[in-house]
mmCIF file as gemmi writes it, N, C-alpha and C atoms, coordinates in Angstrom:
data_model
loop_
_atom_site.group_PDB
_atom_site.id
_atom_site.type_symbol
_atom_site.label_atom_id
_atom_site.label_alt_id
_atom_site.label_comp_id
_atom_site.label_asym_id
_atom_site.label_entity_id
_atom_site.label_seq_id
_atom_site.pdbx_PDB_ins_code
_atom_site.Cartn_x
_atom_site.Cartn_y
_atom_site.Cartn_z
_atom_site.occupancy
_atom_site.B_iso_or_equiv
_atom_site.pdbx_formal_charge
_atom_site.auth_seq_id
_atom_site.auth_asym_id
_atom_site.pdbx_PDB_model_num
ATOM 1 N N . MET Axp A 1 ? -22.996 -6.92 15.256 1 0 ? 1 A 1
ATOM 2 C CA . MET Axp A 1 ? -22.283 -7.369 14.085 1 0 ? 1 A 1
ATOM 3 C C . MET Axp A 1 ? -21.708 -6.177 13.301 1 0 ? 1 A 1
ATOM 4 N N . TRP Axp A 2 ? -22.514 -5.112 13.145 1 0 ? 2 A 1
ATOM 5 C CA . TRP Axp A 2 ? -22.038 -3.955 12.403 1 0 ? 2 A 1
ATOM 6 C C . TRP Axp A 2 ? -20.862 -3.279 13.093 1 0 ? 2 A 1
ATOM 7 N N . LYS Axp A 3 ? -20.878 -3.321 14.417 1 0 ? 3 A 1
ATOM 8 C CA . LYS Axp A 3 ? -19.776 -2.71 15.152 1 0 ? 3 A 1
ATOM 9 C C . LYS Axp A 3 ? -18.467 -3.452 14.865 1 0 ? 3 A 1
ATOM 10 N N . THR Axp A 4 ? -18.524 -4.766 14.801 1 0 ? 4 A 1
ATOM 11 C CA . THR Axp A 4 ? -17.346 -5.586 14.494 1 0 ? 4 A 1
ATOM 12 C C . THR Axp A 4 ? -16.847 -5.302 13.077 1 0 ? 4 A 1
ATOM 13 N N . ILE Axp A 5 ? -17.785 -5.205 12.146 1 0 ? 5 A 1
ATOM 14 C CA . ILE Axp A 5 ? -17.411 -4.924 10.76 1 0 ? 5 A 1
ATOM 15 C C . ILE Axp A 5 ? -16.742 -3.555 10.662 1 0 ? 5 A 1
ATOM 16 N N . SER Axp A 6 ? -17.288 -2.563 11.353 1 0 ? 6 A 1
ATOM 17 C CA . SER Axp A 6 ? -16.699 -1.225 11.276 1 0 ? 6 A 1
ATOM 18 C C . SER Axp A 6 ? -15.316 -1.185 11.915 1 0 ? 6 A 1
ATOM 19 N N . ILE Axp A 7 ? -15.114 -1.904 13.004 1 0 ? 7 A 1
ATOM 20 C CA . ILE Axp A 7 ? -13.782 -1.953 13.626 1 0 ? 7 A 1
ATOM 21 C C . ILE Axp A 7 ? -12.774 -2.603 12.689 1 0 ? 7 A 1
ATOM 22 N N . ILE Axp A 8 ? -13.171 -3.69 12.058 1 0 ? 8 A 1
ATOM 23 C CA . ILE Axp A 8 ? -12.279 -4.387 11.121 1 0 ? 8 A 1
ATOM 24 C C . ILE Axp A 8 ? -11.94 -3.49 9.93 1 0 ? 8 A 1
ATOM 25 N N . THR Axp A 9 ? -12.934 -2.777 9.404 1 0 ? 9 A 1
ATOM 26 C CA . THR Axp A 9 ? -12.655 -1.924 8.241 1 0 ? 9 A 1
ATOM 27 C C . THR Axp A 9 ? -11.747 -0.748 8.614 1 0 ? 9 A 1
ATOM 28 N N . PHE Axp A 10 ? -11.919 -0.182 9.82 1 0 ? 10 A 1
ATOM 29 C CA . PHE Axp A 10 ? -11.022 0.894 10.244 1 0 ? 10 A 1
ATOM 30 C C . PHE Axp A 10 ? -9.595 0.387 10.416 1 0 ? 10 A 1
ATOM 31 N N . ILE Axp A 11 ? -9.439 -0.81 10.965 1 0 ? 11 A 1
ATOM 32 C CA . ILE Axp A 11 ? -8.097 -1.384 11.128 1 0 ? 11 A 1
ATOM 33 C C . ILE Axp A 11 ? -7.451 -1.64 9.766 1 0 ? 11 A 1
ATOM 34 N N . LEU Axp A 12 ? -8.236 -2.153 8.817 1 0 ? 12 A 1
ATOM 35 C CA . LEU Axp A 12 ? -7.703 -2.383 7.469 1 0 ? 12 A 1
ATOM 36 C C . LEU Axp A 12 ? -7.318 -1.069 6.789 1 0 ? 12 A 1
ATOM 37 N N . ALA Axp A 13 ? -8.123 -0.028 6.967 1 0 ? 13 A 1
ATOM 38 C CA . ALA Axp A 13 ? -7.812 1.273 6.37 1 0 ? 13 A 1
ATOM 39 C C . ALA Axp A 13 ? -6.524 1.842 6.96 1 0 ? 13 A 1
ATOM 40 N N . ILE Axp A 14 ? -6.335 1.692 8.261 1 0 ? 14 A 1
ATOM 41 C CA . ILE Axp A 14 ? -5.097 2.159 8.894 1 0 ? 14 A 1
ATOM 42 C C . ILE Axp A 14 ? -3.91 1.344 8.38 1 0 ? 14 A 1
ATOM 43 N N . GLY Axp A 15 ? -4.101 0.049 8.195 1 0 ? 15 A 1
ATOM 44 C CA . GLY Axp A 15 ? -3.034 -0.801 7.66 1 0 ? 15 A 1
ATOM 45 C C . GLY Axp A 15 ? -2.645 -0.414 6.245 1 0 ? 15 A 1
ATOM 46 N N . ILE Axp A 16 ? -3.623 -0.102 5.412 1 0 ? 16 A 1
ATOM 47 C CA . ILE Axp A 16 ? -3.333 0.323 4.043 1 0 ? 16 A 1
ATOM 48 C C . ILE Axp A 16 ? -2.583 1.648 4.053 1 0 ? 16 A 1
ATOM 49 N N . GLY Axp A 17 ? -3.01 2.567 4.92 1 0 ? 17 A 1
ATOM 50 C CA . GLY Axp A 17 ? -2.306 3.846 5.033 1 0 ? 17 A 1
ATOM 51 C C . GLY Axp A 17 ? -0.872 3.672 5.507 1 0 ? 17 A 1
ATOM 52 N N . ALA Axp A 18 ? -0.663 2.773 6.455 1 0 ? 18 A 1
ATOM 53 C CA . ALA Axp A 18 ? 0.69 2.506 6.949 1 0 ? 18 A 1
ATOM 54 C C . ALA Axp A 18 ? 1.563 1.892 5.855 1 0 ? 18 A 1
ATOM 55 N N . LYS Axp A 19 ? 1.006 0.976 5.089 1 0 ? 19 A 1
ATOM 56 C CA . LYS Axp A 19 ? 1.755 0.354 3.986 1 0 ? 19 A 1
ATOM 57 C C . LYS Axp A 19 ? 2.146 1.401 2.949 1 0 ? 19 A 1
ATOM 58 N N . TRP Axp A 20 ? 1.23 2.33 2.657 1 0 ? 20 A 1
ATOM 59 C CA . TRP Axp A 20 ? 1.515 3.396 1.703 1 0 ? 20 A 1
ATOM 60 C C . TRP Axp A 20 ? 2.64 4.291 2.212 1 0 ? 20 A 1
ATOM 61 N N . ILE Axp A 21 ? 2.63 4.609 3.499 1 0 ? 21 A 1
ATOM 62 C CA . ILE Axp A 21 ? 3.697 5.441 4.08 1 0 ? 21 A 1
ATOM 63 C C . ILE Axp A 21 ? 5.021 4.693 4.073 1 0 ? 21 A 1
ATOM 64 N N . ILE Axp A 22 ? 5.01 3.422 4.43 1 0 ? 22 A 1
ATOM 65 C CA . ILE Axp A 22 ? 6.242 2.62 4.449 1 0 ? 22 A 1
ATOM 66 C C . ILE Axp A 22 ? 6.837 2.498 3.036 1 0 ? 22 A 1
ATOM 67 N N . ASP Axp A 23 ? 5.965 2.395 2.03 1 0 ? 23 A 1
ATOM 68 C CA . ASP Axp A 23 ? 6.439 2.248 0.653 1 0 ? 23 A 1
ATOM 69 C C . ASP Axp A 23 ? 6.917 3.548 0.03 1 0 ? 23 A 1
ATOM 70 N N . GLY Axp A 24 ? 6.858 4.654 0.754 1 0 ? 24 A 1
ATOM 71 C CA . GLY Axp A 24 ? 7.451 5.892 0.263 1 0 ? 24 A 1
ATOM 72 C C . GLY Axp A 24 ? 6.466 6.953 -0.176 1 0 ? 24 A 1
ATOM 73 N N . THR Axp A 25 ? 5.208 6.832 0.156 1 0 ? 25 A 1
ATOM 74 C CA . THR Axp A 25 ? 4.16 7.819 -0.163 1 0 ? 25 A 1
ATOM 75 C C . THR Axp A 25 ? 4.197 8.243 -1.637 1 0 ? 25 A 1
ATOM 76 N N . GLN Axp A 26 ? 4.241 7.28 -2.508 1 0 ? 26 A 1
ATOM 77 C CA . GLN Axp A 26 ? 4.226 7.54 -3.947 1 0 ? 26 A 1
ATOM 78 C C . GLN Axp A 26 ? 2.795 7.76 -4.426 1 0 ? 26 A 1
ATOM 79 N N . VAL Axp A 27 ? 2.633 8.542 -5.47 1 0 ? 27 A 1
ATOM 80 C CA . VAL Axp A 27 ? 1.307 8.782 -6.03 1 0 ? 27 A 1
ATOM 81 C C . VAL Axp A 27 ? 0.861 7.577 -6.85 1 0 ? 27 A 1
ATOM 82 N N . PHE Axp A 28 ? 1.772 7.005 -7.624 1 0 ? 28 A 1
ATOM 83 C CA . PHE Axp A 28 ? 1.434 5.881 -8.491 1 0 ? 28 A 1
ATOM 84 C C . PHE Axp A 28 ? 2.05 4.59 -7.968 1 0 ? 28 A 1
ATOM 85 N N . THR Axp A 29 ? 1.352 3.484 -8.169 1 0 ? 29 A 1
ATOM 86 C CA . THR Axp A 29 ? 1.855 2.174 -7.776 1 0 ? 29 A 1
ATOM 87 C C . THR Axp A 29 ? 2.966 1.759 -8.732 1 0 ? 29 A 1
ATOM 88 N N . LYS Axp A 30 ? 4.039 1.209 -8.167 1 0 ? 30 A 1
ATOM 89 C CA . LYS Axp A 30 ? 5.192 0.81 -8.979 1 0 ? 30 A 1
ATOM 90 C C . LYS Axp A 30 ? 5.461 -0.682 -8.82 1 0 ? 30 A 1
ATOM 91 N N . ASN Axp A 31 ? 5.949 -1.3 -9.889 1 0 ? 31 A 1
ATOM 92 C CA . ASN Axp A 31 ? 6.374 -2.692 -9.803 1 0 ? 31 A 1
ATOM 93 C C . ASN Axp A 31 ? 7.873 -2.838 -10.055 1 0 ? 31 A 1
ATOM 94 N N . LYS Axp A 32 ? 8.54 -1.725 -10.383 1 0 ? 32 A 1
ATOM 95 C CA . LYS Axp A 32 ? 10.004 -1.699 -10.528 1 0 ? 32 A 1
ATOM 96 C C . LYS Axp A 32 ? 10.493 -0.372 -9.976 1 0 ? 32 A 1
ATOM 97 N N . GLN Axp A 33 ? 11.72 -0.374 -9.454 1 0 ? 33 A 1
ATOM 98 C CA . GLN Axp A 33 ? 12.296 0.841 -8.909 1 0 ? 33 A 1
ATOM 99 C C . GLN Axp A 33 ? 13.769 0.918 -9.285 1 0 ? 33 A 1
ATOM 100 N N . GLN Axp A 34 ? 14.233 2.118 -9.609 1 0 ? 34 A 1
ATOM 101 C CA . GLN Axp A 34 ? 15.63 2.293 -9.981 1 0 ? 34 A 1
ATOM 102 C C . GLN Axp A 34 ? 16.521 2.224 -8.75 1 0 ? 34 A 1
ATOM 103 N N . VAL Axp A 35 ? 17.643 1.517 -8.91 1 0 ? 35 A 1
ATOM 104 C CA . VAL Axp A 35 ? 18.64 1.41 -7.848 1 0 ? 35 A 1
ATOM 105 C C . VAL Axp A 35 ? 19.992 1.774 -8.456 1 0 ? 35 A 1
ATOM 106 N N . VAL Axp A 36 ? 20.712 2.671 -7.794 1 0 ? 36 A 1
ATOM 107 C CA . VAL Axp A 36 ? 22.043 3.066 -8.267 1 0 ? 36 A 1
ATOM 108 C C . VAL Axp A 36 ? 23.064 2.085 -7.689 1 0 ? 36 A 1
ATOM 109 N N . VAL Axp A 37 ? 23.82 1.454 -8.565 1 0 ? 37 A 1
ATOM 110 C CA . VAL Axp A 37 ? 24.839 0.482 -8.168 1 0 ? 37 A 1
ATOM 111 C C . VAL Axp A 37 ? 26.215 1.088 -8.467 1 0 ? 37 A 1
ATOM 112 N N . VAL Axp A 38 ? 27.096 1.095 -7.466 1 0 ? 38 A 1
ATOM 113 C CA . VAL Axp A 38 ? 28.442 1.644 -7.622 1 0 ? 38 A 1
ATOM 114 C C . VAL Axp A 38 ? 29.426 0.489 -7.78 1 0 ? 38 A 1
ATOM 115 N N . ASP Axp A 39 ? 30.213 0.545 -8.851 1 0 ? 39 A 1
ATOM 116 C CA . ASP Axp A 39 ? 31.251 -0.459 -9.088 1 0 ? 39 A 1
ATOM 117 C C . ASP Axp A 39 ? 32.398 -0.185 -8.116 1 0 ? 39 A 1
ATOM 118 N N . GLU Axp A 40 ? 32.753 -1.174 -7.309 1 0 ? 40 A 1
ATOM 119 C CA . GLU Axp A 40 ? 33.791 -0.99 -6.294 1 0 ? 40 A 1
ATOM 120 C C . GLU Axp A 40 ? 35.177 -0.79 -6.904 1 0 ? 40 A 1
ATOM 121 N N . MET Axp A 41 ? 35.435 -1.435 -8.014 1 0 ? 41 A 1
ATOM 122 C CA . MET Axp A 41 ? 36.772 -1.364 -8.605 1 0 ? 41 A 1
ATOM 123 C C . MET Axp A 41 ? 37.026 -0.018 -9.292 1 0 ? 41 A 1
ATOM 124 N N . PHE Axp A 42 ? 36.078 0.435 -10.096 1 0 ? 42 A 1
ATOM 125 C CA . PHE Axp A 42 ? 36.293 1.65 -10.879 1 0 ? 42 A 1
ATOM 126 C C . PHE Axp A 42 ? 35.569 2.863 -10.305 1 0 ? 42 A 1
ATOM 127 N N . GLY Axp A 43 ? 34.62 2.663 -9.386 1 0 ? 43 A 1
ATOM 128 C CA . GLY Axp A 43 ? 33.888 3.765 -8.791 1 0 ? 43 A 1
ATOM 129 C C . GLY Axp A 43 ? 32.816 4.365 -9.697 1 0 ? 43 A 1
ATOM 130 N N . THR Axp A 44 ? 32.451 3.655 -10.753 1 0 ? 44 A 1
ATOM 131 C CA . THR Axp A 44 ? 31.42 4.16 -11.652 1 0 ? 44 A 1
ATOM 132 C C . THR Axp A 44 ? 30.038 3.769 -11.131 1 0 ? 44 A 1
ATOM 133 N N . GLU Axp A 45 ? 29.071 4.551 -11.528 1 0 ? 45 A 1
ATOM 134 C CA . GLU Axp A 45 ? 27.698 4.297 -11.111 1 0 ? 45 A 1
ATOM 135 C C . GLU Axp A 45 ? 26.883 3.823 -12.303 1 0 ? 45 A 1
ATOM 136 N N . SER Axp A 46 ? 26.018 2.869 -12.053 1 0 ? 46 A 1
ATOM 137 C CA . SER Axp A 46 ? 25.081 2.413 -13.073 1 0 ? 46 A 1
ATOM 138 C C . SER Axp A 46 ? 23.715 2.231 -12.42 1 0 ? 46 A 1
ATOM 139 N N . ILE Axp A 47 ? 22.696 2.255 -13.249 1 0 ? 47 A 1
ATOM 140 C CA . ILE Axp A 47 ? 21.332 2.137 -12.746 1 0 ? 47 A 1
ATOM 141 C C . ILE Axp A 47 ? 20.78 0.772 -13.129 1 0 ? 47 A 1
ATOM 142 N N . GLU Axp A 48 ? 20.242 0.08 -12.137 1 0 ? 48 A 1
ATOM 143 C CA . GLU Axp A 48 ? 19.58 -1.195 -12.364 1 0 ? 48 A 1
ATOM 144 C C . GLU Axp A 48 ? 18.155 -1.089 -11.853 1 0 ? 48 A 1
ATOM 145 N N . TRP Axp A 49 ? 17.307 -1.985 -12.313 1 0 ? 49 A 1
ATOM 146 C CA . TRP Axp A 49 ? 15.903 -1.986 -11.905 1 0 ? 49 A 1
ATOM 147 C C . TRP Axp A 49 ? 15.658 -3.109 -10.908 1 0 ? 49 A 1
ATOM 148 N N . LYS Axp A 50 ? 15.082 -2.775 -9.782 1 0 ? 50 A 1
ATOM 149 C CA . LYS Axp A 50 ? 14.76 -3.749 -8.744 1 0 ? 50 A 1
ATOM 150 C C . LYS Axp A 50 ? 13.271 -4.091 -8.843 1 0 ? 50 A 1
ATOM 151 N N . GLU Axp A 51 ? 12.982 -5.382 -8.953 1 0 ? 51 A 1
ATOM 152 C CA . GLU Axp A 51 ? 11.59 -5.84 -9.013 1 0 ? 51 A 1
ATOM 153 C C . GLU Axp A 51 ? 10.967 -5.78 -7.629 1 0 ? 51 A 1
ATOM 154 N N . GLY Axp A 52 ? 9.686 -5.475 -7.576 1 0 ? 52 A 1
ATOM 155 C CA . GLY Axp A 52 ? 8.984 -5.433 -6.297 1 0 ? 52 A 1
ATOM 156 C C . GLY Axp A 52 ? 7.625 -4.788 -6.47 1 0 ? 52 A 1
ATOM 157 N N . PHE Axp A 53 ? 6.97 -4.5 -5.346 1 0 ? 53 A 1
ATOM 158 C CA . PHE Axp A 53 ? 5.67 -3.848 -5.363 1 0 ? 53 A 1
ATOM 159 C C . PHE Axp A 53 ? 5.675 -2.729 -4.337 1 0 ? 53 A 1
ATOM 160 N N . TRP Axp A 54 ? 5.447 -1.504 -4.805 1 0 ? 54 A 1
ATOM 161 C CA . TRP Axp A 54 ? 5.374 -0.343 -3.939 1 0 ? 54 A 1
ATOM 162 C C . TRP Axp A 54 ? 3.999 0.277 -4.124 1 0 ? 54 A 1
ATOM 163 N N . LEU Axp A 55 ? 3.205 0.233 -3.074 1 0 ? 55 A 1
ATOM 164 C CA . LEU Axp A 55 ? 1.821 0.703 -3.125 1 0 ? 55 A 1
ATOM 165 C C . LEU Axp A 55 ? 1.775 2.212 -3.308 1 0 ? 55 A 1
ATOM 166 N N . GLY Axp A 56 ? 0.926 2.638 -4.236 1 0 ? 56 A 1
ATOM 167 C CA . GLY Axp A 56 ? 0.763 4.063 -4.504 1 0 ? 56 A 1
ATOM 168 C C . GLY Axp A 56 ? -0.599 4.563 -4.06 1 0 ? 56 A 1
ATOM 169 N N . LEU Axp A 57 ? -0.745 5.867 -4.072 1 0 ? 57 A 1
ATOM 170 C CA . LEU Axp A 57 ? -1.99 6.489 -3.657 1 0 ? 57 A 1
ATOM 171 C C . LEU Axp A 57 ? -3.125 6.19 -4.623 1 0 ? 57 A 1
ATOM 172 N N . ASP Axp A 58 ? -2.806 5.846 -5.866 1 0 ? 58 A 1
ATOM 173 C CA . ASP Axp A 58 ? -3.846 5.539 -6.835 1 0 ? 58 A 1
ATOM 174 C C . ASP Axp A 58 ? -4.65 4.296 -6.456 1 0 ? 58 A 1
ATOM 175 N N . ILE Axp A 59 ? -4.062 3.39 -5.72 1 0 ? 59 A 1
ATOM 176 C CA . ILE Axp A 59 ? -4.775 2.202 -5.235 1 0 ? 59 A 1
ATOM 177 C C . ILE Axp A 59 ? -5.134 2.36 -3.766 1 0 ? 59 A 1
ATOM 178 N N . ALA Axp A 60 ? -4.213 2.884 -2.967 1 0 ? 60 A 1
ATOM 179 C CA . ALA Axp A 60 ? -4.428 2.978 -1.52 1 0 ? 60 A 1
ATOM 180 C C . ALA Axp A 60 ? -5.527 3.974 -1.169 1 0 ? 60 A 1
ATOM 181 N N . GLY Axp A 61 ? -5.611 5.086 -1.867 1 0 ? 61 A 1
ATOM 182 C CA . GLY Axp A 61 ? -6.6 6.111 -1.553 1 0 ? 61 A 1
ATOM 183 C C . GLY Axp A 61 ? -8.035 5.647 -1.687 1 0 ? 61 A 1
ATOM 184 N N . PRO Axp A 62 ? -8.435 5.167 -2.875 1 0 ? 62 A 1
ATOM 185 C CA . PRO Axp A 62 ? -9.815 4.71 -3.014 1 0 ? 62 A 1
ATOM 186 C C . PRO Axp A 62 ? -10.151 3.505 -2.125 1 0 ? 62 A 1
ATOM 187 N N . THR Axp A 63 ? -9.187 2.605 -1.949 1 0 ? 63 A 1
ATOM 188 C CA . THR Axp A 63 ? -9.437 1.434 -1.107 1 0 ? 63 A 1
ATOM 189 C C . THR Axp A 63 ? -9.669 1.85 0.341 1 0 ? 63 A 1
ATOM 190 N N . ALA Axp A 64 ? -8.806 2.717 0.853 1 0 ? 64 A 1
ATOM 191 C CA . ALA Axp A 64 ? -8.982 3.182 2.227 1 0 ? 64 A 1
ATOM 192 C C . ALA Axp A 64 ? -10.262 4.006 2.355 1 0 ? 64 A 1
ATOM 193 N N . GLY Axp A 65 ? -10.59 4.784 1.338 1 0 ? 65 A 1
ATOM 194 C CA . GLY Axp A 65 ? -11.824 5.572 1.36 1 0 ? 65 A 1
ATOM 195 C C . GLY Axp A 65 ? -13.068 4.715 1.444 1 0 ? 65 A 1
ATOM 196 N N . VAL Axp A 66 ? -13.101 3.645 0.658 1 0 ? 66 A 1
ATOM 197 C CA . VAL Axp A 66 ? -14.25 2.73 0.696 1 0 ? 66 A 1
ATOM 198 C C . VAL Axp A 66 ? -14.333 2.032 2.056 1 0 ? 66 A 1
ATOM 199 N N . LEU Axp A 67 ? -13.188 1.616 2.587 1 0 ? 67 A 1
ATOM 200 C CA . LEU Axp A 67 ? -13.193 0.958 3.899 1 0 ? 67 A 1
ATOM 201 C C . LEU Axp A 67 ? -13.666 1.909 5 1 0 ? 67 A 1
ATOM 202 N N . ILE Axp A 68 ? -13.248 3.16 4.952 1 0 ? 68 A 1
ATOM 203 C CA . ILE Axp A 68 ? -13.697 4.126 5.952 1 0 ? 68 A 1
ATOM 204 C C . ILE Axp A 68 ? -15.192 4.39 5.802 1 0 ? 68 A 1
ATOM 205 N N . ALA Axp A 69 ? -15.681 4.478 4.566 1 0 ? 69 A 1
ATOM 206 C CA . ALA Axp A 69 ? -17.119 4.681 4.345 1 0 ? 69 A 1
ATOM 207 C C . ALA Axp A 69 ? -17.929 3.514 4.888 1 0 ? 69 A 1
ATOM 208 N N . VAL Axp A 70 ? -17.46 2.303 4.657 1 0 ? 70 A 1
ATOM 209 C CA . VAL Axp A 70 ? -18.161 1.122 5.192 1 0 ? 70 A 1
ATOM 210 C C . VAL Axp A 70 ? -18.108 1.124 6.719 1 0 ? 70 A 1
ATOM 211 N N . GLY Axp A 71 ? -16.988 1.54 7.282 1 0 ? 71 A 1
ATOM 212 C CA . GLY Axp A 71 ? -16.867 1.624 8.736 1 0 ? 71 A 1
ATOM 213 C C . GLY Axp A 71 ? -17.825 2.647 9.337 1 0 ? 71 A 1
ATOM 214 N N . ILE Axp A 72 ? -17.95 3.801 8.703 1 0 ? 72 A 1
ATOM 215 C CA . ILE Axp A 72 ? -18.885 4.814 9.187 1 0 ? 72 A 1
ATOM 216 C C . ILE Axp A 72 ? -20.32 4.335 9.039 1 0 ? 72 A 1
ATOM 217 N N . LEU Axp A 73 ? -20.623 3.687 7.917 1 0 ? 73 A 1
ATOM 218 C CA . LEU Axp A 73 ? -21.951 3.112 7.735 1 0 ? 73 A 1
ATOM 219 C C . LEU Axp A 73 ? -22.251 2.069 8.808 1 0 ? 73 A 1
ATOM 220 N N . GLY Axp A 74 ? -21.246 1.256 9.14 1 0 ? 74 A 1
ATOM 221 C CA . GLY Axp A 74 ? -21.424 0.253 10.181 1 0 ? 74 A 1
ATOM 222 C C . GLY Axp A 74 ? -21.676 0.874 11.55 1 0 ? 74 A 1
ATOM 223 N N . LEU Axp A 75 ? -20.982 1.948 11.865 1 0 ? 75 A 1
ATOM 224 C CA . LEU Axp A 75 ? -21.228 2.639 13.131 1 0 ? 75 A 1
ATOM 225 C C . LEU Axp A 75 ? -22.629 3.251 13.15 1 0 ? 75 A 1
ATOM 226 N N . TYR Axp A 76 ? -23.059 3.807 12.029 1 0 ? 76 A 1
ATOM 227 C CA . TYR Axp A 76 ? -24.404 4.382 11.937 1 0 ? 76 A 1
ATOM 228 C C . TYR Axp A 76 ? -25.468 3.303 12.119 1 0 ? 76 A 1
ATOM 229 N N . LYS Axp A 77 ? -25.265 2.155 11.457 1 0 ? 77 A 1
ATOM 230 C CA . LYS Axp A 77 ? -26.241 1.058 11.553 1 0 ? 77 A 1
ATOM 231 C C . LYS Axp A 77 ? -26.269 0.443 12.946 1 0 ? 77 A 1
ATOM 232 N N . SER Axp A 78 ? -25.134 0.405 13.625 1 0 ? 78 A 1
ATOM 233 C CA . SER Axp A 78 ? -25.088 -0.214 14.942 1 0 ? 78 A 1
ATOM 234 C C . SER Axp A 78 ? -25.78 0.642 16.012 1 0 ? 78 A 1
ATOM 235 N N . LYS Axp A 79 ? -25.904 1.939 15.761 1 0 ? 79 A 1
ATOM 236 C CA . LYS Axp A 79 ? -26.576 2.821 16.72 1 0 ? 79 A 1
ATOM 237 C C . LYS Axp A 79 ? -28.086 2.829 16.553 1 0 ? 79 A 1
ATOM 238 N N . LYS Axp A 80 ? -28.576 2.33 15.441 1 0 ? 80 A 1
ATOM 239 C CA . LYS Axp A 80 ? -30.024 2.281 15.212 1 0 ? 80 A 1
ATOM 240 C C . LYS Axp A 80 ? -30.679 1.211 16.014 1 0 ? 80 A 1
């Protein structure tokens, strides 16, 4: 059972790390992001805010750390 738990936690930790990389490896989690919009007629640029969720290291780091710790604990317990 512990071996299964450790495999699942390692997979989840890798998934969280991948999501963090895909979201742009930001330090802080963001819920809005600036987008530069160019007016086609006049060629002027303006900044708008795009709603969304971009995972940051402030959430991904501790979560992945806890999952890896549980995975290592599970491997240790499964060998006993």
